[in-house]
N, C-alpha and C positions, 0 to 999 in steps of 0.2 A: 200426522202429528197433532197432538191436542192444542199446540199452541196456534196452529193453522186454523182450526176450527173456530177460534175466537175471532178471527177476522170476518167482520160483516161483509155479506155480499150483496151486490147491488141487484135490482131487479133484471131477471133475464140471465144472470150468471149462475153457473153450476160450480160445485166444489171442484169437480175434476176438470183440470185444464184452464181454471180461471187465470186471466193475465195478472190480476191482482195478487194472487197466490205466487205466481212466478216471480214478479217484482219483489214480493215480501221475502222470498227464500233467497234471492240473490242479496238483498240488502243484509239479511241475518248472516249469510256466509261472509261478506265483506267486514261486518262488525266482529265476527269470530276471529278473522284473520288479523285485524288490527288489534285484538286483545292479546293474541299469541305473540305478535310482534313487541307490545308493549312490555309484557311480562319477560321476554328475553332480553330486551334492551336494558331493563332496570335490574336485572340479576346480578349480583356482585360476581366479579371475575375470580375464578379459583386458580388460574394459571398464570396470571402476569405476577412475577415476583417483584416484592418491594424494592430490592436492590439486584442488579444483575449477577448471574452466577459467575462472577469472576474466579478463575482457577488460580490458586497462589495469591490472591488479593489483588493483583493488577492486571490480570489477563485482558486482552482486547478481544477475546473469542466469545461470541454469543452465538451458539449453533442453532437455536431454535427461537428466532424472533416470534414475538406473540402475533397470533393470526387475526386478532379483532381489534387491537389497540393501536393508536397511533395514526399517522397519515401516511397515504401511499404516493410514492414518486418514483419514476424510473423502475417499476416493477419490484419495490421492496416495501417493507412494512417496518416503520420505526419501533425499535425494541422496547423503548421507554426512556425516562429521565435518568441521566447520570452515565451513559455510554459515551467515552471521550471521543469527540469528533463527529457526533451524529446529530449536531443542530441543523444539518443539510444532508441531502442524499449522499451516500457513500459512492466513491469513484469504483466503477466495475473493472476489474483488471483484465477481463477477456479481450478488451480492446488492445492491450499490450502482448498478449500471449499468442503464441503458437503452440496449440495443445499437443499435437503430435510429437513436436521437438522436446517440449516440456515433459511429457511422460516419458519418452525414450530416455531423456538424459537423466531424470531423477531415478528411474528404475535400472539404469546401467550400473553393473557391479564396478565398483571402484575401491581399490586398496588404499586404506588409510594406515600410514606407518608411524603416525604420531599423534599425541593429543594436545594441541597447541592451546597454550593460555594466552590468548590474543586480546589485544586492546583495540586494534583498528585493522582493516582489511581493504584490498583493492580488487575490484571486480569489473567485468565488462557488462554493458547492458544490451548489446547487440544480440538478439534471441537467436540469430543464426547459430551462435555459439552457446546454445543453452548448456551444452555438456560441460563448459569450464564454470558456469555458474554454479551447476548443481554440485560439481566436484568440490569447490570451494566451500560452499555452505555446509555440505555433509561433513567436510574435515572440521570446520570451525565448531559445528554443533556437537561433534565428538568431544572437543576439548571444553567447551563452555555451553552445556545443554540448557542451562537455567536463565540466560539473558533475558531481561525484563524489558529493556529499552535499546532500541538500534537507531542511530542517526545515519540518515542516508544523505550523503553529500553528492549531489548531481549537477552536471551542467544544466543551465537554462537554455535548452537547444533552440528555442525560437525567440530567444530575448523577449519573452512575453511578460516578465515580471516589471512591475512598476518601480521597484527598487532594484538595485544590484544584487541583493540577496533576498530571496523569498522563501516564506515557509508555508507549509500546508496545515491546515487544520481541520481537514475532512478525513474520515475514516474511509477504508478501502474494503470492497466487497469482493469475496472469491467463493464460489460454490455454496453460497448460504451462510458462510462464515463472514464476520467482520472483523477487521484488522483496525485495532484503535490507534489513535495518535496519543502521545504523552503530553498532555496539556500543561502540567506544572513545568515540564523542561522548555516548552515553547514560552510560556510565560516569563521564564528567567531569561531565555534568549532576547525577548523584546525588551526587557528590563535593561539588560547589559549592552544591547545593540539596538538602539531605538530606531535607526534607519530601516531595519528589516521589517518588511511589510508581508502581510497574509495575501494569498492569491489563491482563490478556489479554481477559478478557470484555467490557470497556468498548469496545475497537477492533473487536470482531465486529459491533457495531451502529453504531459511529460513522461516519456518513456524511460528516461533515466531512473526514475523512481518505480513507475508502475510495472516495467518488466521484471523488476526483482522481487516484488511483493509474493507472487506465487512460490518462488524457492524460500524466501525468507519465512514464510508462513508454515512451510512444511518443515523447515529445520527447527524454527522456534515458534510453535503454535501459540505460545502464552504471550509472545512478545508484542509491545507497543512500538511504534515508529514515530520518528520526527523527520519528516520530508523537507530538504532544503535544496533550492535551486540556486545556482551561482551564474550570474552574467559574467562574461570575460572582462568587462570594463570595471569590475569592482576594484576599488582602491586599497592600497595597502594598509591605510588607517582602519577602513571598514574590515578588511580581512583579519586584522589584529583583534579587533574587539569579538569577532565570532570565534576566533582561535582561543581566546581567553575563556569564552563560554564554554567551548568544546573541552577544554582541558578541565573545567570544574565537572562537567557532566560525565566524562569518563573516570574522574575520581569518585563520583557517586556511584559508579557500576554500570554506566550506559556503554555501549560499544559503537564505535563509528565505522561506516563503510564508505569509501570513495566509489562512486559509480563512473568509470571512465573506459571508453574504448581507446585503443592506442592509435597508430598511425592510420591515416585516412587517405584513400584515392591514390596511392603509390602502388607500383609493382610489388610482388612478393619480396623479390631481391632487394629493392629500396627499403621497404618496410621492415625487413629483418635487420638491416643496418641501423635503422632509426631505433627500433626497439632495443637493440643492444646498448645504445647510448642511453636510453630511458632505464634499463635495467642497471646500468652502473650508476645513474644518478639516484636511483632507489636505494642501491646498496650503501652509498655515502652520505645519504640524506641531503643531496644538493637542492636546497630550496630555490636559489637563484635559477637553476635549470628550469624548475617546474613553473616558477612565476612568468618566465620569458617564452614558455614553450608554445608552439603552434599546433595546427592540425597535422602536420608532418609526424608529429611525436605522440600527441594525445589530445582529447577534447576537454579535459577537465584539470589542467595544470594547476589553476588556482585552488580547486579543492584539495589536492594532494599538498600544495604549500600550506594551507590552513591546518591540515592534519599534521604535518610534520611540525609545525610550529606548536602543536598543542600536546603532542606526546613526548617530546623530548627525547632523552637517551632511550633507544630501542633498537631491537634487531628485526631486520628484513627478512622473511623467508618467501622465496617465489615458489609458487606451486605450478604453474603451467605457462607456457608461451604457445599461442596458437595464432593461426592466420585464417581468414574467410575462405582462402584456397583450400585449406584442409577440410572444409566442410562443403565442397563441391562449387565454390564460387571461382569466378575467373581469377588467374593468377596475375592478370594485367593491371586490374584496378581492385585494390583489396582494403580490407579493415583488419587490423591485428589486435591481439589481446594479450595482455599479462595479467595473471592473477596471484594473489599472494596475502601475506598478513605481517603484521608487527607485533612481536611480543615485548 
């Protein structure tokens, strides 16, 4: 190269194999690499959208997070400003999911004989009974396919909330998709019930919400969620504040789902009797029954109390009654499930 010929040589050096020539070539290569890096880093992005491609205006689904922009944490890329619930890394739902059960349940043929115009629903969160979750959500989505916000009322299983009622403000991540939270709805909740506190760590472990997200996202890929966890020591005055907010949100078009398993740790025979009592209470809207209920009947009685207080006059439709023994567990110590919806 001519540029190399311009390099002066010291006495005794030859052009071929000169150490100075080798060092000069290395420095030149490094400078060229730095120049390429600088040009790439300063080039305007052609793929990052100015606003996220929400489907229908409020979708929480962003299928292709930008590969170069944003910060990296927990194996994800922040898709940009404006995605609801992504001021922190999203919660991965794989920790809550039994994938073989989920896929088998979702792909199982299930006859749907009605198109319910539902306002609220009741579903289990025990993934052993993934079949009942899938059946309910498929049924509800047939009747109301365009739901934009779903409020999930879950028990606070580990009493991890600093308040008796906690709300999640973190999006969920599933197979590259992001399920957003409804920030305006959460803001209204905090304004109407100031005792409610945000908890990020609680929902990292709360399967009462996390176990439902994969099914919910399959049924309503456009929907945002409002995750709520309820401690059993919530007071009636606190519950009434949340019920009033819930009534207003349902009036705005949101739908509410109570996440609750039924009887715990009883034999199948005992559980069937307790479930019969619970079903009767659902039929007649017996709020007192649910406020006073224990694990013998269900694990989220206060959630059903709040829901019944918010929806007023409505009709209960039971879809399925199952027991863990129906899915291969021991009939001696069981968990049971009732699913259905209110119109």
